[in-house]
DONU-826825 format. One record per atom (N, C-alpha, C, O): x negated, y, z; atom name; residue in one letter. Coordinates in steps of 0.05 Angstrom, whole numbers, plus 5000, padded with zeros to 4 digits. Example, Ala and Ser with C-alpha at 12.3 -4.5 7.8 and 13.67 -1.06 7.14 Angstrom:
+------+------+------+------+------+
|   px |   py |   pz | tigu | ropa |
+------+------+------+------+------+
| 4736 | 4886 | 5156 |    N |    a |
| 4754 | 4910 | 5156 |   CA |    a |
| 4736 | 4934 | 5156 |    C |    a |
| 4715 | 4934 | 5169 |    O |    a |
| 4743 | 4955 | 5142 |    N |    s |
| 4727 | 4979 | 5143 |   CA |    s |
| 4742 | 5001 | 5157 |    C |    s |
| 4732 | 5023 | 5161 |    O |    s |
+------+------+------+------+------+
// end
This chain:
+------+------+------+------+------+
|   px |   py |   pz | tigu | ropa |
+------+------+------+------+------+
| 5515 | 7744 | 9857 |    N |    x |
| 5522 | 7722 | 9839 |   CA |    x |
| 5540 | 7734 | 9817 |    C |    x |
| 5559 | 7748 | 9824 |    O |    x |
| 5534 | 7728 | 9792 |    N |    x |
| 5550 | 7739 | 9770 |   CA |    x |
| 5576 | 7723 | 9768 |    C |    x |
| 5579 | 7702 | 9780 |    O |    x |
| 5595 | 7734 | 9752 |    N |    x |
| 5621 | 7720 | 9748 |   CA |    x |
| 5616 | 7693 | 9735 |    C |    x |
| 5629 | 7673 | 9742 |    O |    x |
| 5598 | 7691 | 9716 |    N |    x |
| 5593 | 7666 | 9703 |   CA |    x |
| 5583 | 7645 | 9723 |    C |    x |
| 5592 | 7622 | 9723 |    O |    x |
| 5564 | 7653 | 9741 |    N |    x |
| 5554 | 7635 | 9761 |   CA |    x |
| 5576 | 7627 | 9780 |    C |    x |
| 5578 | 7603 | 9788 |    O |    x |
| 5594 | 7645 | 9788 |    N |    x |
| 5616 | 7639 | 9806 |   CA |    x |
| 5634 | 7618 | 9794 |    C |    x |
| 5641 | 7598 | 9806 |    O |    x |
| 5642 | 7623 | 9769 |    N |    x |
| 5661 | 7604 | 9756 |   CA |    x |
| 5647 | 7577 | 9750 |    C |    x |
| 5660 | 7557 | 9752 |    O |    x |
| 5622 | 7578 | 9743 |    N |    x |
| 5608 | 7553 | 9738 |   CA |    x |
| 5605 | 7537 | 9764 |    C |    x |
| 5609 | 7513 | 9764 |    O |    x |
| 5598 | 7550 | 9785 |    N |    x |
| 5594 | 7537 | 9811 |   CA |    x |
| 5621 | 7526 | 9821 |    C |    x |
| 5621 | 7505 | 9834 |    O |    x |
| 5643 | 7540 | 9816 |    N |    x |
| 5669 | 7532 | 9826 |   CA |    x |
| 5680 | 7507 | 9811 |    C |    x |
| 5698 | 7494 | 9820 |    O |    x |
| 5668 | 7501 | 9788 |    N |    x |
| 5679 | 7480 | 9772 |   CA |    x |
| 5657 | 7463 | 9761 |    C |    x |
| 5651 | 7463 | 9737 |    O |    x |
| 5644 | 7448 | 9778 |    N |    x |
| 5621 | 7431 | 9768 |   CA |    x |
| 5632 | 7406 | 9755 |    C |    x |
| 5649 | 7392 | 9766 |    O |    x |
| 5622 | 7401 | 9731 |    N |    x |
| 5630 | 7378 | 9716 |   CA |    x |
| 5605 | 7360 | 9712 |    C |    x |
| 5583 | 7370 | 9714 |    O |    x |
| 5609 | 7335 | 9708 |    N |    x |
| 5587 | 7316 | 9702 |   CA |    x |
| 5573 | 7326 | 9677 |    C |    x |
| 5586 | 7327 | 9656 |    O |    x |
| 5548 | 7332 | 9679 |    N |    x |
| 5533 | 7343 | 9657 |   CA |    x |
| 5530 | 7323 | 9634 |    C |    x |
| 5525 | 7331 | 9611 |    O |    x |
| 5533 | 7298 | 9639 |    N |    x |
| 5529 | 7278 | 9618 |   CA |    x |
| 5554 | 7275 | 9600 |    C |    x |
| 5551 | 7269 | 9577 |    O |    x |
| 5577 | 7281 | 9611 |    N |    x |
| 5602 | 7278 | 9595 |   CA |    x |
| 5618 | 7303 | 9598 |    C |    x |
| 5628 | 7310 | 9619 |    O |    x |
| 5620 | 7318 | 9576 |    N |    x |
| 5636 | 7342 | 9576 |   CA |    x |
| 5665 | 7336 | 9574 |    C |    x |
| 5672 | 7318 | 9558 |    O |    x |
| 5682 | 7349 | 9589 |    N |    x |
| 5711 | 7344 | 9587 |   CA |    x |
| 5722 | 7356 | 9561 |    C |    x |
| 5711 | 7374 | 9549 |    O |    x |
| 5745 | 7345 | 9553 |    N |    x |
| 5759 | 7356 | 9530 |   CA |    x |
| 5778 | 7379 | 9539 |    C |    x |
| 5784 | 7381 | 9563 |    O |    x |
| 5787 | 7394 | 9521 |    N |    x |
| 5807 | 7415 | 9526 |   CA |    x |
| 5834 | 7402 | 9522 |    C |    x |
| 5848 | 7409 | 9502 |    O |    x |
| 5842 | 7384 | 9540 |    N |    x |
| 5867 | 7370 | 9536 |   CA |    x |
| 5884 | 7370 | 9561 |    C |    x |
| 5902 | 7353 | 9564 |    O |    x |
| 5880 | 7389 | 9578 |    N |    x |
| 5896 | 7391 | 9603 |   CA |    x |
| 5898 | 7420 | 9612 |    C |    x |
| 5881 | 7436 | 9604 |    O |    x |
| 5918 | 7426 | 9627 |    N |    x |
| 5920 | 7454 | 9637 |   CA |    x |
| 5896 | 7462 | 9654 |    C |    x |
| 5887 | 7484 | 9653 |    O |    x |
| 5885 | 7443 | 9669 |    N |    x |
| 5861 | 7449 | 9685 |   CA |    x |
| 5837 | 7457 | 9668 |    C |    x |
| 5823 | 7476 | 9674 |    O |    x |
| 5833 | 7441 | 9647 |    N |    x |
| 5811 | 7447 | 9629 |   CA |    x |
| 5815 | 7474 | 9615 |    C |    x |
| 5796 | 7490 | 9612 |    O |    x |
| 5839 | 7480 | 9607 |    N |    x |
| 5845 | 7506 | 9594 |   CA |    x |
| 5841 | 7529 | 9614 |    C |    x |
| 5830 | 7550 | 9606 |    O |    x |
| 5849 | 7525 | 9639 |    N |    x |
| 5843 | 7545 | 9659 |   CA |    x |
| 5814 | 7551 | 9662 |    C |    x |
| 5805 | 7574 | 9665 |    O |    x |
| 5798 | 7529 | 9662 |    N |    x |
| 5769 | 7533 | 9664 |   CA |    x |
| 5758 | 7548 | 9640 |    C |    x |
| 5741 | 7565 | 9642 |    O |    x |
| 5767 | 7540 | 9616 |    N |    x |
| 5759 | 7554 | 9591 |   CA |    x |
| 5764 | 7584 | 9594 |    C |    x |
| 5746 | 7600 | 9588 |    O |    x |
| 5788 | 7591 | 9601 |    N |    x |
| 5796 | 7619 | 9602 |   CA |    x |
| 5778 | 7634 | 9622 |    C |    x |
| 5769 | 7657 | 9617 |    O |    x |
| 5774 | 7623 | 9645 |    N |    x |
| 5758 | 7636 | 9666 |   CA |    x |
| 5728 | 7639 | 9658 |    C |    x |
| 5716 | 7660 | 9662 |    O |    x |
| 5717 | 7619 | 9646 |    N |    x |
| 5689 | 7621 | 9636 |   CA |    x |
| 5687 | 7641 | 9614 |    C |    x |
| 5668 | 7657 | 9613 |    O |    x |
| 5707 | 7641 | 9596 |    N |    x |
| 5706 | 7659 | 9573 |   CA |    x |
| 5709 | 7688 | 9583 |    C |    x |
| 5693 | 7705 | 9574 |    O |    x |
| 5727 | 7694 | 9601 |    N |    x |
| 5731 | 7721 | 9610 |   CA |    x |
| 5707 | 7730 | 9627 |    C |    x |
| 5700 | 7754 | 9628 |    O |    x |
| 5694 | 7712 | 9641 |    N |    x |
| 5670 | 7719 | 9656 |   CA |    x |
| 5649 | 7730 | 9637 |    C |    x |
| 5635 | 7749 | 9643 |    O |    x |
| 5646 | 7717 | 9614 |    N |    x |
| 5627 | 7726 | 9594 |   CA |    x |
| 5636 | 7753 | 9582 |    C |    x |
| 5620 | 7771 | 9580 |    O |    x |
| 5661 | 7755 | 9575 |    N |    x |
| 5671 | 7780 | 9563 |   CA |    x |
| 5666 | 7803 | 9581 |    C |    x |
| 5658 | 7825 | 9573 |    O |    x |
| 5671 | 7799 | 9607 |    N |    x |
| 5670 | 7821 | 9626 |   CA |    x |
| 5641 | 7829 | 9634 |    C |    x |
| 5637 | 7849 | 9647 |    O |    x |
| 5622 | 7812 | 9626 |    N |    x |
| 5594 | 7819 | 9630 |   CA |    x |
| 5582 | 7831 | 9605 |    C |    x |
| 5558 | 7839 | 9605 |    O |    x |
| 5597 | 7831 | 9583 |    N |    x |
| 5587 | 7841 | 9558 |   CA |    x |
| 5592 | 7871 | 9556 |    C |    x |
| 5614 | 7880 | 9558 |    O |    x |
| 5571 | 7887 | 9551 |    N |    x |
| 5574 | 7916 | 9551 |   CA |    x |
| 5591 | 7926 | 9528 |    C |    x |
| 5602 | 7948 | 9530 |    O |    x |
| 5594 | 7911 | 9506 |    N |    x |
| 5612 | 7919 | 9484 |   CA |    x |
| 5641 | 7912 | 9491 |    C |    x |
| 5659 | 7928 | 9486 |    O |    x |
| 5645 | 7889 | 9502 |    N |    x |
| 5672 | 7878 | 9505 |   CA |    x |
| 5686 | 7887 | 9531 |    C |    x |
| 5710 | 7892 | 9531 |    O |    x |
| 5671 | 7889 | 9553 |    N |    x |
| 5683 | 7895 | 9579 |   CA |    x |
| 5699 | 7921 | 9578 |    C |    x |
| 5722 | 7921 | 9589 |    O |    x |
| 5689 | 7943 | 9567 |    N |    x |
| 5705 | 7967 | 9566 |   CA |    x |
| 5731 | 7965 | 9551 |    C |    x |
| 5751 | 7978 | 9558 |    O |    x |
| 5732 | 7948 | 9531 |    N |    x |
| 5757 | 7944 | 9516 |   CA |    x |
| 5778 | 7932 | 9534 |    C |    x |
| 5801 | 7941 | 9533 |    O |    x |
| 5771 | 7913 | 9550 |    N |    x |
| 5790 | 7900 | 9568 |   CA |    x |
| 5797 | 7917 | 9592 |    C |    x |
| 5820 | 7920 | 9599 |    O |    x |
| 5776 | 7928 | 9605 |    N |    x |
| 5780 | 7941 | 9630 |   CA |    x |
| 5788 | 7970 | 9628 |    C |    x |
| 5804 | 7980 | 9645 |    O |    x |
| 5777 | 7984 | 9608 |    N |    x |
| 5783 | 8013 | 9606 |   CA |    x |
| 5804 | 8019 | 9585 |    C |    x |
| 5824 | 8032 | 9591 |    O |    x |
| 5801 | 8009 | 9562 |    N |    x |
| 5820 | 8015 | 9540 |   CA |    x |
| 5846 | 8001 | 9544 |    C |    x |
| 5867 | 8014 | 9544 |    O |    x |
| 5846 | 7975 | 9548 |    N |    x |
| 5870 | 7959 | 9551 |   CA |    x |
| 5880 | 7960 | 9580 |    C |    x |
| 5904 | 7955 | 9585 |    O |    x |
| 5863 | 7967 | 9598 |    N |    x |
| 5871 | 7968 | 9626 |   CA |    x |
| 5881 | 7941 | 9637 |    C |    x |
| 5901 | 7940 | 9651 |    O |    x |
| 5868 | 7920 | 9629 |    N |    x |
| 5876 | 7893 | 9636 |   CA |    x |
| 5875 | 7889 | 9667 |    C |    x |
| 5855 | 7894 | 9679 |    O |    x |
| 5897 | 7879 | 9678 |    N |    x |
| 5898 | 7869 | 9705 |   CA |    x |
| 5893 | 7839 | 9704 |    C |    x |
| 5910 | 7824 | 9695 |    O |    x |
| 5869 | 7831 | 9712 |    N |    x |
| 5861 | 7803 | 9708 |   CA |    x |
| 5880 | 7783 | 9723 |    C |    x |
| 5884 | 7761 | 9713 |    O |    x |
| 5891 | 7791 | 9745 |    N |    x |
| 5909 | 7773 | 9759 |   CA |    x |
| 5934 | 7767 | 9743 |    C |    x |
| 5946 | 7746 | 9746 |    O |    x |
| 5943 | 7786 | 9727 |    N |    x |
| 5965 | 7782 | 9709 |   CA |    x |
| 5956 | 7770 | 9682 |    C |    x |
| 5970 | 7752 | 9671 |    O |    x |
| 5934 | 7780 | 9672 |    N |    x |
| 5925 | 7773 | 9645 |   CA |    x |
| 5916 | 7744 | 9642 |    C |    x |
| 5923 | 7730 | 9623 |    O |    x |
| 5900 | 7735 | 9661 |    N |    x |
| 5888 | 7708 | 9658 |   CA |    x |
| 5910 | 7686 | 9657 |    C |    x |
| 5908 | 7668 | 9640 |    O |    x |
| 5930 | 7686 | 9675 |    N |    x |
| 5951 | 7666 | 9673 |   CA |    x |
| 5966 | 7667 | 9646 |    C |    x |
| 5974 | 7647 | 9635 |    O |    x |
| 5969 | 7691 | 9636 |    N |    x |
| 5983 | 7695 | 9610 |   CA |    x |
| 5966 | 7683 | 9587 |    C |    x |
| 5976 | 7670 | 9569 |    O |    x |
| 5940 | 7687 | 9588 |    N |    x |
| 5922 | 7676 | 9568 |   CA |    x |
| 5920 | 7646 | 9570 |    C |    x |
| 5919 | 7631 | 9550 |    O |    x |
| 5920 | 7636 | 9595 |    N |    x |
| 5921 | 7607 | 9599 |   CA |    x |
| 5946 | 7595 | 9586 |    C |    x |
| 5945 | 7574 | 9573 |    O |    x |
| 5969 | 7609 | 9590 |    N |    x |
| 5994 | 7599 | 9579 |   CA |    x |
| 5992 | 7599 | 9548 |    C |    x |
| 6003 | 7581 | 9535 |    O |    x |
| 5980 | 7620 | 9537 |    N |    x |
| 5976 | 7621 | 9508 |   CA |    x |
| 5961 | 7597 | 9498 |    C |    x |
| 5969 | 7583 | 9479 |    O |    x |
| 5938 | 7591 | 9511 |    N |    x |
| 5922 | 7568 | 9501 |   CA |    x |
| 5935 | 7541 | 9507 |    C |    x |
| 5932 | 7522 | 9492 |    O |    x |
| 5951 | 7539 | 9529 |    N |    x |
| 5966 | 7515 | 9534 |   CA |    x |
| 5987 | 7511 | 9511 |    C |    x |
| 5992 | 7488 | 9503 |    O |    x |
| 5999 | 7532 | 9503 |    N |    x |
| 6018 | 7531 | 9480 |   CA |    x |
| 6004 | 7522 | 9455 |    C |    x |
| 6013 | 7504 | 9441 |    O |    x |
| 5981 | 7534 | 9449 |    N |    x |
| 5966 | 7528 | 9425 |   CA |    x |
| 5954 | 7500 | 9424 |    C |    x |
| 5954 | 7487 | 9404 |    O |    x |
| 5943 | 7492 | 9447 |    N |    x |
| 5928 | 7466 | 9448 |   CA |    x |
| 5945 | 7443 | 9458 |    C |    x |
| 5940 | 7420 | 9449 |    O |    x |
| 5964 | 7448 | 9475 |    N |    x |
| 5980 | 7426 | 9487 |   CA |    x |
| 6009 | 7426 | 9477 |    C |    x |
| 6023 | 7407 | 9483 |    O |    x |
| 6017 | 7447 | 9463 |    N |    x |
| 6044 | 7448 | 9454 |   CA |    x |
| 6064 | 7457 | 9475 |    C |    x |
| 6088 | 7454 | 9470 |    O |    x |
| 6056 | 7467 | 9497 |    N |    x |
| 6074 | 7476 | 9518 |   CA |    x |
| 6090 | 7499 | 9507 |    C |    x |
| 6079 | 7518 | 9496 |    O |    x |
| 6116 | 7499 | 9511 |    N |    x |
| 6133 | 7519 | 9500 |   CA |    x |
| 6141 | 7541 | 9520 |    C |    x |
| 6152 | 7561 | 9512 |    O |    x |
| 6134 | 7538 | 9545 |    N |    x |
| 6141 | 7558 | 9565 |   CA |    x |
| 6116 | 7572 | 9574 |    C |    x |
| 6094 | 7561 | 9574 |    O |    x |
| 6119 | 7597 | 9583 |    N |    x |
| 6097 | 7611 | 9596 |   CA |    x |
| 6085 | 7633 | 9579 |    C |    x |
| 6076 | 7653 | 9590 |    O |    x |
| 6086 | 7631 | 9553 |    N |    x |
| 6075 | 7652 | 9536 |   CA |    x |
| 6097 | 7661 | 9516 |    C |    x |
| 6104 | 7646 | 9499 |    O |    x |
| 6106 | 7686 | 9520 |    N |    x |
| 6128 | 7695 | 9503 |   CA |    x |
| 6122 | 7723 | 9492 |    C |    x |
| 6141 | 7738 | 9486 |    O |    x |
| 6097 | 7730 | 9488 |    N |    x |
| 6090 | 7756 | 9478 |   CA |    x |
| 6081 | 7755 | 9449 |    C |    x |
| 6074 | 7733 | 9439 |    O |    x |
| 6082 | 7778 | 9436 |    N |    x |
| 6073 | 7780 | 9409 |   CA |    x |
| 6043 | 7788 | 9410 |    C |    x |
| 6037 | 7811 | 9416 |    O |    x |
| 6026 | 7769 | 9404 |    N |    x |
| 5997 | 7774 | 9406 |   CA |    x |
| 5988 | 7797 | 9388 |    C |    x |
| 5972 | 7813 | 9396 |    O |    x |
| 5999 | 7799 | 9364 |    N |    x |
| 5991 | 7820 | 9346 |   CA |    x |
| 5999 | 7847 | 9358 |    C |    x |
| 5983 | 7866 | 9358 |    O |    x |
| 6023 | 7850 | 9368 |    N |    x |
| 6032 | 7875 | 9379 |   CA |    x |
| 6015 | 7884 | 9403 |    C |    x |
| 6008 | 7907 | 9406 |    O |    x |
| 6007 | 7865 | 9420 |    N |    x |
| 5990 | 7871 | 9442 |   CA |    x |
| 5963 | 7883 | 9433 |    C |    x |
| 5953 | 7902 | 9445 |    O |    x |
| 5952 | 7871 | 9412 |    N |    x |
| 5926 | 7881 | 9402 |   CA |    x |
| 5929 | 7907 | 9386 |    C |    x |
| 5910 | 7923 | 9384 |    O |    x |
| 5952 | 7911 | 9374 |    N |    x |
| 5957 | 7937 | 9360 |   CA |    x |
| 5955 | 7960 | 9379 |    C |    x |
| 5945 | 7981 | 9372 |    O |    x |
| 5965 | 7957 | 9404 |    N |    x |
| 5964 | 7978 | 9424 |   CA |    x |
| 5935 | 7986 | 9430 |    C |    x |
| 5928 | 8009 | 9432 |    O |    x |
| 5918 | 7966 | 9433 |    N |    x |
| 5890 | 7971 | 9439 |   CA |    x |
| 5877 | 7984 | 9414 |    C |    x |
| 5862 | 8003 | 9417 |    O |    x |
| 5883 | 7972 | 9391 |    N |    x |
| 5871 | 7982 | 9366 |   CA |    x |
| 5878 | 8011 | 9360 |    C |    x |
| 5862 | 8026 | 9349 |    O |    x |
| 5901 | 8020 | 9369 |    N |    x |
| 5909 | 8048 | 9365 |   CA |    x |
| 5892 | 8067 | 9382 |    C |    x |
| 5888 | 8090 | 9375 |    O |    x |
| 5883 | 8057 | 9405 |    N |    x |
| 5866 | 8073 | 9423 |   CA |    x |
| 5837 | 8072 | 9415 |    C |    x |
| 5823 | 8092 | 9412 |    O |    x |
| 5827 | 8048 | 9410 |    N |    x |
| 5800 | 8043 | 9402 |   CA |    x |
| 5800 | 8022 | 9379 |    C |    x |
| 5805 | 7999 | 9384 |    O |    x |
| 5795 | 8031 | 9355 |    N |    x |
| 5796 | 8012 | 9332 |   CA |    x |
| 5778 | 7988 | 9337 |    C |    x |
| 5755 | 7990 | 9344 |    O |    x |
| 5790 | 7965 | 9334 |    N |    x |
| 5776 | 7939 | 9337 |   CA |    x |
| 5763 | 7932 | 9311 |    C |    x |
| 5777 | 7921 | 9293 |    O |    x |
| 5738 | 7938 | 9308 |    N |    x |
| 5724 | 7934 | 9283 |   CA |    x |
| 5708 | 7908 | 9284 |    C |    x |
| 5708 | 7895 | 9305 |    O |    x |
| 5696 | 7900 | 9261 |    N |    x |
| 5683 | 7873 | 9260 |   CA |    x |
| 5665 | 7866 | 9283 |    C |    x |
| 5666 | 7843 | 9291 |    O |    x |
| 5649 | 7884 | 9294 |    N |    x |
| 5631 | 7875 | 9316 |   CA |    x |
| 5647 | 7864 | 9340 |    C |    x |
| 5637 | 7846 | 9354 |    O |    x |
| 5670 | 7875 | 9345 |    N |    x |
| 5686 | 7865 | 9367 |   CA |    x |
| 5695 | 7836 | 9362 |    C |    x |
| 5693 | 7819 | 9380 |    O |    x |
| 5705 | 7831 | 9338 |    N |    x |
| 5714 | 7804 | 9331 |   CA |    x |
| 5690 | 7784 | 9331 |    C |    x |
| 5693 | 7762 | 9340 |    O |    x |
| 5668 | 7793 | 9320 |    N |    x |
| 5644 | 7776 | 9320 |   CA |    x |
| 5635 | 7769 | 9348 |    C |    x |
| 5629 | 7745 | 9354 |    O |    x |
| 5635 | 7788 | 9366 |    N |    x |
| 5626 | 7783 | 9393 |   CA |    x |
| 5646 | 7765 | 9408 |    C |    x |
| 5638 | 7747 | 9422 |    O |    x |
| 5672 | 7771 | 9405 |    N |    x |
| 5693 | 7755 | 9417 |   CA |    x |
| 5689 | 7726 | 9409 |    C |    x |
| 5689 | 7707 | 9425 |    O |    x |
| 5687 | 7722 | 9382 |    N |    x |
| 5684 | 7695 | 9372 |   CA |    x |
| 5659 | 7681 | 9382 |    C |    x |
| 5659 | 7657 | 9388 |    O |    x |
| 5637 | 7696 | 9383 |    N |    x |
| 5612 | 7684 | 9392 |   CA |    x |
| 5614 | 7675 | 9421 |    C |    x |
| 5605 | 7653 | 9428 |    O |    x |
| 5626 | 7691 | 9438 |    N |    x |
| 5630 | 7683 | 9466 |   CA |    x |
| 5648 | 7658 | 9468 |    C |    x |
| 5643 | 7640 | 9483 |    O |    x |
| 5670 | 7659 | 9453 |    N |    x |
| 5689 | 7637 | 9454 |   CA |    x |
| 5676 | 7611 | 9445 |    C |    x |
| 5678 | 7590 | 9459 |    O |    x |
| 5662 | 7612 | 9422 |    N |    x |
| 5649 | 7588 | 9412 |   CA |    x |
| 5628 | 7577 | 9432 |    C |    x |
| 5626 | 7553 | 9436 |    O |    x |
| 5613 | 7595 | 9444 |    N |    x |
| 5593 | 7587 | 9464 |   CA |    x |
| 5605 | 7573 | 9488 |    C |    x |
| 5596 | 7552 | 9497 |    O |    x |
| 5626 | 7585 | 9498 |    N |    x |
| 5639 | 7573 | 9522 |   CA |    x |
| 5650 | 7545 | 9515 |    C |    x |
| 5647 | 7527 | 9530 |    O |    x |
| 5663 | 7543 | 9492 |    N |    x |
| 5674 | 7517 | 9484 |   CA |    x |
| 5652 | 7496 | 9481 |    C |    x |
| 5653 | 7475 | 9492 |    O |    x |
| 5632 | 7503 | 9465 |    N |    x |
| 5611 | 7483 | 9458 |   CA |    x |
| 5593 | 7476 | 9482 |    C |    x |
| 5583 | 7454 | 9483 |    O |    x |
| 5590 | 7495 | 9500 |    N |    x |
| 5573 | 7489 | 9524 |   CA |    x |
| 5588 | 7473 | 9546 |    C |    x |
| 5575 | 7461 | 9562 |    O |    x |
| 5614 | 7474 | 9545 |    N |    x |
| 5629 | 7463 | 9568 |   CA |    x |
| 5650 | 7442 | 9561 |    C |    x |
| 5660 | 7429 | 9579 |    O |    x |
| 5656 | 7438 | 9536 |    N |    x |
| 5677 | 7419 | 9528 |   CA |    x |
| 5669 | 7404 | 9503 |    C |    x |
| 5652 | 7413 | 9487 |    O |    x |
| 5680 | 7380 | 9500 |    N |    x |
| 5676 | 7364 | 9476 |   CA |    x |
| 5700 | 7346 | 9471 |    C |    x |
| 5712 | 7336 | 9490 |    O |    x |
| 5706 | 7342 | 9446 |    N |    x |
| 5729 | 7324 | 9440 |   CA |    x |
| 5748 | 7337 | 9421 |    C |    x |
| 5743 | 7360 | 9412 |    O |    x |
| 5770 | 7324 | 9414 |    N |    x |
| 5789 | 7334 | 9395 |   CA |    x |
| 5801 | 7361 | 9403 |    C |    x |
| 5806 | 7378 | 9386 |    O |    x |
| 5807 | 7364 | 9429 |    N |    x |
| 5819 | 7389 | 9438 |   CA |    x |
| 5799 | 7412 | 9435 |    C |    x |
| 5807 | 7434 | 9427 |    O |    x |
| 5774 | 7407 | 9441 |    N |    x |
| 5754 | 7428 | 9438 |   CA |    x |
| 5750 | 7435 | 9408 |    C |    x |
| 5748 | 7458 | 9401 |    O |    x |
| 5750 | 7415 | 9391 |    N |    x |
| 5748 | 7420 | 9363 |   CA |    x |
| 5772 | 7436 | 9352 |    C |    x |
| 5768 | 7454 | 9336 |    O |    x |
| 5795 | 7429 | 9362 |    N |    x |
| 5819 | 7444 | 9354 |   CA |    x |
| 5818 | 7473 | 9363 |    C |    x |
| 5825 | 7491 | 9348 |    O |    x |
| 5808 | 7477 | 9388 |    N |    x |
| 5806 | 7505 | 9398 |   CA |    x |
| 5787 | 7521 | 9380 |    C |    x |
| 5792 | 7544 | 9375 |    O |    x |
| 5765 | 7509 | 9372 |    N |    x |
| 5746 | 7523 | 9354 |   CA |    x |
| 5758 | 7530 | 9327 |    C |    x |
| 5754 | 7552 | 9317 |    O |    x |
| 5773 | 7511 | 9316 |    N |    x |
| 5787 | 7517 | 9290 |   CA |    x |
| 5808 | 7538 | 9294 |    C |    x |
| 5810 | 7557 | 9277 |    O |    x |
| 5824 | 7536 | 9315 |    N |    x |
| 5845 | 7556 | 9319 |   CA |    x |
| 5833 | 7584 | 9323 |    C |    x |
| 5844 | 7604 | 9313 |    O |    x |
| 5812 | 7586 | 9338 |    N |    x |
| 5801 | 7613 | 9344 |   CA |    x |
| 5791 | 7626 | 9318 |    C |    x |
| 5792 | 7650 | 9315 |    O |    x |
| 5780 | 7610 | 9300 |    N |    x |
| 5771 | 7622 | 9274 |   CA |    x |
| 5795 | 7633 | 9259 |    C |    x |
| 5794 | 7655 | 9247 |    O |    x |
| 5817 | 7619 | 9258 |    N |    x |
| 5841 | 7628 | 9245 |   CA |    x |
| 5853 | 7653 | 9259 |    C |    x |
| 5861 | 7672 | 9246 |    O |    x |
| 5853 | 7652 | 9285 |    N |    x |
| 5864 | 7675 | 9301 |   CA |    x |
| 5847 | 7700 | 9295 |    C |    x |
| 5858 | 7721 | 9289 |    O |    x |
| 5821 | 7697 | 9296 |    N |    x |
| 5803 | 7720 | 9291 |   CA |    x |
| 5807 | 7731 | 9263 |    C |    x |
| 5809 | 7755 | 9259 |    O |    x |
| 5808 | 7713 | 9243 |    N |    x |
| 5811 | 7721 | 9215 |   CA |    x |
| 5837 | 7736 | 9212 |    C |    x |
| 5838 | 7758 | 9200 |    O |    x |
| 5859 | 7725 | 9222 |    N |    x |
| 5885 | 7737 | 9218 |   CA |    x |
| 5888 | 7763 | 9233 |    C |    x |
| 5899 | 7783 | 9223 |    O |    x |
| 5878 | 7764 | 9258 |    N |    x |
| 5881 | 7788 | 9274 |   CA |    x |
| 5864 | 7811 | 9262 |    C |    x |
| 5874 | 7833 | 9260 |    O |    x |
| 5840 | 7805 | 9254 |    N |    x |
| 5823 | 7826 | 9242 |   CA |    x |
| 5835 | 7836 | 9216 |    C |    x |
| 5836 | 7860 | 9211 |    O |    x |
| 5845 | 7817 | 9200 |    N |    x |
| 5857 | 7825 | 9174 |   CA |    x |
| 5882 | 7842 | 9179 |    C |    x |
| 5885 | 7862 | 9165 |    O |    x |
| 5898 | 7835 | 9198 |    N |    x |
| 5923 | 7850 | 9203 |   CA |    x |
| 5916 | 7878 | 9214 |    C |    x |
| 5928 | 7897 | 9205 |    O |    x |
| 5899 | 7879 | 9234 |    N |    x |
| 5893 | 7905 | 9246 |   CA |    x |
| 5878 | 7924 | 9228 |    C |    x |
| 5881 | 7948 | 9230 |    O |    x |
| 5861 | 7914 | 9211 |    N |    x |
| 5844 | 7931 | 9195 |   CA |    x |
| 5852 | 7933 | 9166 |    C |    x |
| 5837 | 7941 | 9149 |    O |    x |
| 5877 | 7925 | 9160 |    N |    x |
| 5886 | 7927 | 9133 |   CA |    x |
| 5892 | 7956 | 9126 |    C |    x |
| 5899 | 7972 | 9143 |    O |    x |
| 5889 | 7961 | 9101 |    N |    x |
| 5897 | 7984 | 9088 |   CA |    x |
| 5892 | 8011 | 9095 |    C |    x |
| 5901 | 8029 | 9080 |    O |    x |
+------+------+------+------+------+
// end
C-alpha cells in the first residue's frame, strides 16, 4: 500500500461533502496527504529525504503548525524562518522552477481533491504567494 493510500484510508471523508481547511485536524490531513505525494515524486522526494535530510516525525508537526498559523491565525508552534530553512537546501541543490512548479501542482491537487470552502480557497491563494516569493528570493540575482 502506498503512502497516499495509507493516508487516504486512515481519513475517510464523506465523498459528497468535502471538508474545509478550517481546523487543526483538517490541516493535519492536508499536510499528510501532501507529503505522501511529495515523497512518492521522483523529483521531489530526494530534495526532502536526501538533500534536506528531513526527519518526518519532526518535520510534519512543524509544517502543520505553519499552516495552522497561516490559515487559523494560531501564534504558537511555528517559530522558524521559512526563507532561511529553504536557503540551506538551495545552497546544496539549487531549487529551480521545476521544483516550485511540482510542489505547487501537488499542493493544489491535494487541496482541490480533498477540501472545499473559504479555508481551502485561502490555502490556494497563500501557496501561490509563498511559491512566488520563495522562488524570487532564492533565485534572485
